[in-house]
C-alpha positions as CSV (number, residue, x, y, z in Angstrom):
1,M,-123.4,66.2,69.7
2,T,-120.2,63.9,69.7
3,Q,-119.5,61.7,66.5
4,I,-121.1,58.1,66.7
5,F,-118.3,55.4,65.5
6,L,-118.9,52.3,64.1
7,S,-117.1,49.9,66.6
8,P,-114.7,52.0,68.3
9,P,-112.7,50.0,71.0
10,W,-113.5,50.1,74.8
11,V,-110.8,50.3,76.9
12,D,-110.5,51.6,80.6
13,A,-107.7,51.8,83.5
14,D,-107.7,47.9,84.0
15,E,-106.0,48.1,79.7
16,R,-104.1,51.3,81.1
17,Q,-102.9,49.8,84.3
18,A,-101.9,46.5,82.4
19,L,-99.7,48.6,79.8
20,L,-98.0,50.6,82.7
21,D,-97.1,47.4,84.6
22,A,-95.4,46.1,81.2
23,F,-93.9,49.2,80.8
24,D,-92.6,49.6,84.1
25,S,-91.1,45.8,84.2
26,N,-89.2,46.9,80.9
27,W,-90.5,43.9,78.8
28,I,-90.5,46.9,75.7
29,A,-88.9,44.5,73.6
30,P,-90.8,42.3,71.4
31,V,-90.8,38.9,73.6
32,G,-91.8,39.1,77.5
33,P,-93.8,37.0,80.1
34,N,-97.0,39.3,78.6
35,L,-96.5,37.6,75.4
36,A,-96.5,33.9,76.5
37,E,-99.7,35.2,78.8
38,F,-101.7,36.7,76.3
39,E,-101.1,33.1,74.0
40,K,-102.3,31.1,76.4
41,A,-105.5,33.3,77.3
42,G,-106.2,33.5,73.5
43,A,-106.0,29.5,73.0
44,V,-108.3,29.5,75.9
45,A,-111.0,31.8,74.8
46,T,-111.2,29.6,71.2
47,G,-110.6,26.2,72.6
48,T,-107.6,25.4,71.0
49,A,-104.4,24.2,72.5
50,H,-102.2,26.6,71.2
51,G,-101.9,30.2,70.1
52,V,-99.0,32.1,68.5
53,A,-99.6,36.5,68.7
54,L,-98.8,38.2,65.7
55,T,-99.2,41.9,64.4
56,S,-102.1,41.4,62.3
57,G,-104.6,38.7,61.3
58,T,-103.0,39.2,57.8
59,A,-100.2,37.8,59.0
60,A,-101.9,35.1,60.8
61,L,-103.8,33.9,57.6
62,H,-100.5,34.1,55.7
63,L,-98.6,32.0,58.3
64,A,-101.4,29.4,58.2
65,L,-101.4,28.8,54.3
66,D,-97.7,29.2,54.6
67,V,-97.4,26.5,57.7
68,L,-99.7,24.0,55.2
69,G,-97.6,24.4,52.3
70,I,-99.5,26.5,50.4
71,G,-97.3,28.0,47.5
72,P,-96.5,29.1,44.3
73,G,-99.4,28.4,42.0
74,D,-101.9,26.5,44.5
75,E,-105.6,28.0,44.3
76,V,-107.0,28.3,47.6
77,V,-111.2,28.5,47.7
78,V,-111.8,32.1,49.4
79,S,-115.4,33.2,51.2
80,D,-116.5,35.9,48.6
81,L,-118.5,37.9,50.9
82,T,-115.5,39.3,53.5
83,F,-113.1,41.7,53.5
84,A,-110.4,41.7,51.2
85,A,-107.3,40.6,53.6
86,S,-109.1,36.8,53.4
87,A,-108.0,36.8,50.0
88,F,-104.9,38.9,50.3
89,A,-103.0,36.5,52.6
90,V,-103.5,33.8,49.6
91,V,-101.4,35.9,47.0
92,H,-98.9,37.1,50.1
93,A,-98.4,33.1,50.1
94,G,-97.9,33.0,46.3
95,A,-101.1,31.4,45.7
96,Y,-103.9,32.8,44.2
97,P,-107.8,32.3,45.7
98,S,-111.2,31.4,43.9
99,F,-114.5,32.5,45.4
100,V,-117.4,30.5,46.7
101,D,-120.8,32.8,47.1
102,A,-122.6,33.7,50.2
103,D,-125.3,31.3,51.7
104,R,-128.2,33.1,52.2
105,S,-129.1,31.9,55.8
106,T,-126.1,32.6,57.4
107,W,-124.0,35.4,54.6
108,C,-121.3,32.6,55.3
109,I,-119.8,30.7,52.6
110,D,-122.0,28.3,51.1
111,P,-121.3,24.5,51.7
112,E,-123.2,23.4,48.9
113,L,-121.6,25.6,46.1
114,L,-118.2,24.9,48.0
115,E,-118.9,21.2,46.9
116,E,-119.5,22.1,43.6
117,H,-116.8,24.8,43.2
118,L,-114.5,22.3,44.0
119,L,-115.7,19.4,41.8
120,L,-115.8,22.2,39.1
121,R,-111.9,23.4,39.6
122,T,-110.9,20.0,39.9
123,N,-112.6,18.9,36.3
124,A,-110.8,21.7,35.0
125,G,-107.1,21.0,36.2
126,H,-107.1,23.5,39.1
127,R,-107.5,21.5,41.9
128,P,-107.9,23.8,44.9
129,K,-105.4,22.8,48.0
130,A,-107.0,24.8,50.7
131,I,-110.3,26.3,52.1
132,V,-110.7,29.6,53.9
133,S,-113.7,30.3,55.4
134,V,-114.7,33.4,56.6
135,D,-117.0,34.0,59.7
136,L,-119.3,36.7,59.0
137,Y,-119.9,39.7,60.9
138,G,-119.3,37.9,64.0
139,Q,-121.3,34.8,62.7
140,C,-119.4,31.3,62.5
141,A,-119.8,29.5,59.2
142,D,-121.4,26.0,59.0
143,Y,-118.5,23.9,59.6
144,D,-120.2,20.9,60.2
145,A,-120.9,21.0,56.5
146,I,-117.8,22.6,55.5
147,R,-115.4,20.3,57.3
148,A,-117.5,17.3,55.8
149,T,-116.9,18.9,52.4
150,A,-112.9,19.1,53.1
151,K,-112.7,15.3,54.6
152,R,-113.6,13.8,51.4
153,W,-111.2,16.3,49.2
154,E,-108.8,15.8,51.6
155,I,-108.0,19.5,51.9
156,P,-107.4,21.6,55.3
157,V,-110.2,24.1,56.3
158,I,-108.3,27.6,57.8
159,Q,-110.8,29.5,59.8
160,D,-111.1,33.4,59.3
161,A,-112.2,34.4,62.8
162,A,-111.4,37.9,62.6
163,E,-114.7,38.7,63.1
164,S,-116.2,36.5,65.5
165,L,-114.3,35.9,68.5
166,G,-116.5,35.6,71.5
167,A,-119.1,33.3,69.4
168,T,-120.1,29.6,69.5
169,H,-120.3,26.8,66.7
170,R,-122.4,23.8,68.6
171,D,-121.2,25.5,72.0
172,K,-118.0,25.5,70.9
173,P,-115.7,28.8,71.0
174,A,-115.1,30.2,67.4
175,G,-111.7,29.7,66.4
176,A,-111.7,26.0,67.0
177,Q,-113.7,24.7,64.1
178,G,-110.4,25.0,61.7
179,D,-107.3,23.0,61.4
180,L,-105.7,26.6,61.8
181,S,-107.8,29.3,63.3
182,C,-106.9,33.1,62.6
183,L,-108.0,36.2,65.3
184,S,-108.0,39.8,64.8
185,F,-107.3,42.3,67.3
186,N,-107.7,45.6,65.0
187,G,-109.0,48.7,66.3
188,N,-112.5,48.1,65.8
189,K,-112.7,44.2,66.7
190,I,-114.6,43.4,70.1
191,V,-110.9,42.6,71.6
192,T,-108.3,44.9,70.3
193,T,-104.5,45.5,71.0
194,S,-104.7,49.0,69.0
195,G,-103.1,46.0,66.0
196,G,-102.7,42.7,66.2
197,G,-103.8,39.3,65.5
198,M,-103.3,35.4,66.5
199,L,-102.9,32.3,64.8
200,V,-104.5,28.9,67.0
201,G,-105.1,25.9,66.5
202,D,-104.6,22.0,68.1
203,D,-101.2,21.5,66.6
204,G,-98.4,22.2,68.5
205,A,-95.9,21.4,65.7
206,L,-97.7,23.7,63.6
207,I,-98.4,26.7,65.7
208,D,-94.5,26.2,66.6
209,R,-93.4,26.4,63.0
210,A,-95.5,29.6,62.7
211,R,-94.1,31.1,65.9
212,H,-90.5,30.3,64.1
213,L,-91.2,31.8,60.7
214,A,-93.2,35.0,62.6
215,T,-89.5,36.0,64.2
216,Q,-87.6,36.1,61.2
217,A,-86.6,31.9,61.0
218,R,-83.8,32.7,63.3
219,Q,-82.4,29.7,64.9
220,P,-81.4,29.5,68.5
221,V,-77.8,29.9,68.1
222,E,-75.4,32.9,69.7
223,H,-75.3,34.5,66.1
224,Y,-77.5,34.8,63.8
225,E,-78.6,32.0,61.5
226,H,-81.5,31.1,59.4
227,D,-82.8,28.0,57.6
228,D,-85.7,29.8,55.9
229,I,-87.2,32.9,54.7
230,G,-89.0,34.0,58.0
231,Y,-91.4,37.3,58.5
232,N,-91.3,40.6,61.2
233,Y,-94.6,39.2,62.3
234,R,-94.0,38.5,66.1
235,L,-96.7,41.0,68.4
236,S,-94.9,43.4,70.9
237,N,-94.8,42.8,74.4
238,L,-96.6,45.8,75.4
239,L,-99.5,45.2,72.9
240,A,-100.0,41.4,74.0
241,A,-100.6,43.6,78.1
242,L,-103.3,45.6,76.0
243,G,-104.9,42.0,74.7
244,E,-104.8,40.4,78.1
245,A,-106.7,42.9,79.6
246,Q,-109.1,43.2,76.6
247,L,-109.7,39.5,76.9
248,R,-110.8,39.7,80.6
249,R,-113.7,42.2,79.7
250,L,-114.3,39.7,76.9
251,P,-118.0,38.6,78.7
252,A,-118.8,42.1,79.2
253,K,-118.3,43.1,75.7
254,L,-120.2,40.2,74.2
255,R,-123.3,41.0,77.0
256,A,-123.1,45.0,75.4
257,R,-122.8,44.3,71.9
258,A,-126.1,41.1,72.4
259,A,-128.2,43.9,74.0
260,I,-127.2,46.7,71.5
261,H,-128.3,44.4,68.9
262,T,-131.9,43.2,70.5
263,R,-133.0,47.0,70.7
264,Y,-132.0,47.0,66.9
265,R,-134.3,44.3,66.1
266,E,-136.7,45.4,68.9
267,G,-136.7,49.5,67.6
268,L,-136.7,48.4,63.6
269,D,-139.8,45.9,63.9
270,G,-142.4,46.8,61.6
271,L,-140.4,48.6,59.6
272,E,-141.6,47.3,56.0
273,G,-138.0,46.7,53.8
274,I,-135.6,46.9,56.7
275,D,-134.7,43.1,57.7
276,F,-131.5,42.1,59.4
277,M,-128.3,39.5,58.5
278,P,-129.8,35.7,59.4
279,V,-128.9,33.9,62.6
280,A,-128.2,30.3,61.9
281,D,-129.5,27.8,64.6
282,Y,-126.1,26.0,65.2
283,G,-124.5,28.6,67.1
284,V,-124.6,32.2,68.8
285,P,-123.0,35.4,67.0
286,N,-120.8,37.7,68.7
287,H,-123.2,40.6,67.3
288,W,-119.6,42.5,66.5
289,L,-121.5,44.5,64.4
290,T,-125.8,44.4,63.8
291,V,-126.1,44.4,59.7
292,I,-129.3,45.1,58.3
293,T,-130.4,44.7,54.7
294,I,-133.0,48.1,52.9
295,D,-135.3,47.0,50.0
296,P,-135.8,50.1,48.6
297,A,-138.7,49.1,46.4
298,V,-140.5,48.5,50.2
299,F,-138.8,50.8,52.5
300,G,-138.8,53.9,49.9
301,A,-135.2,54.5,50.0
302,D,-131.8,52.7,49.7
303,R,-128.9,52.5,51.6
304,T,-127.3,55.0,50.5
305,Q,-130.0,57.3,51.4
306,V,-130.2,56.0,55.0
307,S,-126.1,56.8,55.6
308,A,-126.3,59.9,53.8
309,V,-128.6,60.8,57.0
310,L,-126.7,59.2,59.3
311,R,-123.3,60.4,58.4
312,E,-125.2,64.2,58.4
313,A,-125.9,63.6,61.8
314,D,-122.7,62.5,62.4
315,I,-123.1,58.8,63.0
316,E,-120.8,56.2,61.0
317,S,-122.2,53.7,59.0
318,R,-120.9,51.4,56.6
319,P,-121.8,49.3,53.5
320,A,-121.9,45.6,54.0
321,W,-118.7,44.1,52.3
322,K,-118.3,44.4,48.9
323,P,-117.7,40.9,47.4
324,M,-114.1,39.3,46.5
325,H,-115.4,38.9,42.6
326,L,-116.5,43.0,42.7
327,Q,-112.8,44.4,43.5
328,P,-111.1,45.0,40.4
329,V,-108.1,43.5,41.7
330,F,-109.6,39.6,41.9
331,A,-112.1,40.4,38.6
332,S,-110.4,37.6,36.4
333,N,-110.3,35.1,39.7
334,P,-112.4,31.9,39.5
335,L,-116.3,32.0,41.0
336,T,-119.3,30.1,41.7
337,G,-122.4,32.0,42.4
338,G,-122.0,35.2,43.4
339,L,-125.4,36.8,43.1
340,V,-126.1,36.4,46.8
341,G,-123.2,37.9,47.8
342,E,-123.5,41.2,45.4
343,R,-127.3,41.4,46.3
344,I,-126.4,41.4,50.5
345,Y,-123.6,44.3,49.6
346,E,-126.0,46.3,47.4
347,H,-129.0,46.4,50.5
348,G,-126.5,45.7,53.5
349,L,-126.1,48.4,56.2
350,C,-123.6,48.4,59.3
351,L,-125.1,49.8,62.2
352,P,-122.9,51.6,65.1
353,S,-122.6,48.7,67.7
354,G,-119.4,49.7,70.2
355,D,-120.0,48.6,73.4
356,L,-120.4,51.8,74.9
357,L,-123.4,52.9,72.5
358,D,-125.7,54.2,75.0
359,E,-129.5,53.9,74.7
360,A,-129.8,57.5,73.7
361,D,-127.6,57.8,70.8
362,Q,-128.7,54.1,69.9
363,D,-133.1,55.3,69.6
364,R,-131.4,58.3,68.0
365,I,-130.2,56.2,65.0
366,I,-133.1,53.6,65.3
367,A,-135.7,57.4,64.8
368,L,-133.4,58.6,61.9
369,I,-133.6,54.9,59.9
370,A,-137.2,55.1,60.5
371,A,-137.9,58.3,59.5
372,Q,-136.6,57.8,56.0
373,A,-139.4,54.8,55.5
374,G,-141.0,56.6,52.3
375,S,-138.7,59.4,51.8
376,H,-137.5,58.5,48.0
377,P,-140.5,56.4,46.7
378,T,-138.4,55.3,43.9
379,G,-135.4,54.6,45.8
380,I,-133.4,57.6,43.5
381,D,-132.3,61.2,44.4
382,L,-134.0,63.5,42.2
């Protein structure tokens, strides 16, 4: 049997033809017509007015912070339960992250703890300058509450929508909720350019500023003149052509991931000790990854043991994100809460969720998980 990966890309003849067309047009240099069209398509997909395509989602986060004036010595609040890039970008900007725990009902940043955190940090003399809110595993955070808090504190919200392209919040596309929002087109995302990202938003001046900085802050003159320190962050025209074709396939990708998620729920329903990431009532997730939690005291095996069984069958799975406050590099950074994220990490397991996962392979995954019920009653290997 072939190996089953966690979230492999779905590319087909359309993507191949798009790359060949861009290649044959000789727009090999970074900036070209496909890049402009991809940026327009990215803005449309997120319900925003403008977009700039970049080399990674991390670059998008870095530029978002930069154009919003975040710099050395500033504190930025970041979702504690996330991939490290959400916090790394803050450090790249010269600032430092502080962390807020997840909400049990969404797994995204807890709005009540966010308010508490802002008050605590301000009273300690460290008033945060921005919020980076992460849409976890394809589900938007509670932006009604987050934006209300941000408005009271008069600080901007950067939406890390790296995992949520195609999801919705109050019937609006993911990416429309932040002052600026960041996308990722990494190889494991629903839409991929093999590597890439995009910064989107409604403020054209901020996006133009980001575009300027992303092209080494070069002035539009014949000689090379620079008025700022810039970055080499622009996506190539060839990869943008791939992204255009991928975005056209987005509706089909969303249907496929939703069907896979539903089949997991139906197949694992009734297994005591198995639960799923909760779905918020304010939107529809894109089901980028289906994530379960395993209570070893009830199920009879823990997520490490289940993952090992899948690995032996050449099936990739992965623990839920390890919270930032547990990462050695951020062990001393300020934190509010932490126990919710720790529990999700301890018990959470991401299951294969690629668009092309067929029913037979998915049924095999379900059967392997179900067979572990009661296999380790203590939850410990003896």
